[in-house]
N, C-alpha and C positions, 0 to 999 in steps of 0.2 A: 246378619242375624235376622231371622224372620219372626215377626211378632204375630201371635195369635190373639184373638179377642174373644171375650165372652160377653153375652148380652145379659144384662140385669135390668129388667123393666125396659125403659126406653134408651138406656145407655149402653154403649159398647166400651168395655173396659179392657185394657191390655192384661193378658194372662202372664204375670210376672213371677210365677212360682219358680223356685230353684229346685232342681233335682237333688235328692239326698244322695251324697256320695260318701264312700267309706274313707275315713281318715287314717287307716292303718298305713304305716310307712312314713308318717310324718314324725320326725324327731325334733329335738330342741331347736335345731337350726331352722327347720320349717316353721315352727311356731314363732321364733324370733323374726323371721321374714314376714309372717302374717301380721305381727304387731307393728313392724316397721311400715308395711304397706297401709295399714289402717290409720296410723298416726301421721305419716309423712307423704304418702303417695296415694291420696284418696281417689284420684281419677283412675289410676292403674288398678287399684283394688276394686273399684266399682266395675270397671270393664271386665276384669277377670271373673268377678263374681257373676255378672249378668250373662257372660258367655259360657258359664260352667267350666272354666279353665283354672279356677283358683286352686282347687285340690290338686290338679295335675301339676301346676306350677310349684306348689309347696312340696309335693313329693319329689319333683325334679331337683329343687334346691336342697332338700334333705339328702338325697342320694349323692349329688355332686359334692356337697359339703363333707359328707362322711368319707367319700372316696378320697378327696383332697386331704383330709385329716390323716387317713391311713398312710397315704403316700408321703406326706411330710414327716410323720413320725418314723416311718421306715428309713427315710433319708437321714433323719437326725441320729437314729440308732446306728446306722452304718458309718456315719461320718465322725462320731465321737466314741473313742475307745473306752471312755469312762462309763459308757452305758452297756458294757458287755455283761454276760451272765456271771462271769468270774467276779467282776466288781460288785455285782448285785449281792453276791453271797458274802463278800469281804466287808463291804461298807454299805449296808442297806439304806441308811439314812441319807447319805450323800447321793446314792443312786436315785432315791425317791425325789430328792430336791431337784436333781437335774431333769428327771422325767417330767415333773410338774412344770418346771420352767419351760422346757421344750413344748409341752402340751399347751401352755398359755400362749406361747409365741405362735404356734400353729393355729390356735383358735382365733387369735387376733387377725391373722392373715385371712382366715376363712370369713370372719365377720366383715372385713373390708372388701373382700372379693365377691362374696355371694349375697350377703344379707343387706348391707347398707349401700346398694347401688341404685 
């Protein structure tokens, strides 16, 4: 990282401005990762922030988490016959309970794999 300096009167001060980056593409997992970095991994947070890689890191975590969630949910749907469209029409409440349960399991896996590392 190359620092640039600006002169103010007799002093050379480092130019530590951060480029404004778009935060589109950051979902709830990205914001959870941001909060975790701020609270628990301050050195990594500061390094990512100073090198302008924080937004890219958060977008990457968001994308990877969303992809993993979709994959896990598809695997759960394919492995449990109670999650078929036929059962959805027959017993919607039971189907919703199962889907919520599987989604909670998948989110727990994602939090442990991507967010709290």
